[in-house]
N, C-alpha and C positions, 0 to 999 in steps of 0.2 A: 965093478966089484963080483966078486967072486959069490959063490953060494954061502962059504963057510961066513964071509966078513955081512952079509948080510942076515945071516941069521942070527948071530950077536949083534947085530943093532935091535934087529925085531927083540931080542930077548931084554937089553937095554931098557927100550920102551916099554915093555911089557912091566917091570922091576922098577921104573921110574912112576908108570901109573897106581903099580901096589903102592908103594912106597906115600906116594899122594892120599890113595886114599886109607889109609892106616893112618896117617897124621889128622884128614880130614874126622875121622873117627873117633880119633884122641881128642882133639880141640874143640868137638863136638861135648865130650862127657865132660872136658872141664868148664866148658861156658856155663853148660847146663849148670852144674853141681854151685857156680860163682854166681848164676841168675837167681839159682833157690833160697842162697845161704843172702842175698843178696835184699829179696824178698820179704826173707823172716825178716831179717831186721830193718825192714821200712815199716813193716808191719808192727812193731813194737817202738819204733819212734821214726812216725812219720816225716820225712822233711817240710820245714816252713819254711814259706816264703818272706817271712819277715827279717828284716835288717838286726831288729830288737833280739830276734830269740838267737839268730847266726852271733850276734855280737857275742852275748849271754855264752855260747858255746865256747867260744876262744878263752885260750888258756891266757896268752899276752894280748897286750892294748896293740889294737889294730886304730890304722888314721882314721877308716871311715866312722869306727867304734867313738861314737861321747857320752860319757857320762854324765 
């Protein structure tokens, strides 16, 4: 490989690292916003482990729900 090819490979490697850094930062912001929204929703309506409560929230009849 000549020096020109090596320089292009090095620049491509740096570009990939910069792109990945940008994508990681973008995903972190998206996930932080999602976690905040979900956290607020869970504080308003805490999840219930009760099957009866789950069945009451369903719009349609489910086989596990007995009326």
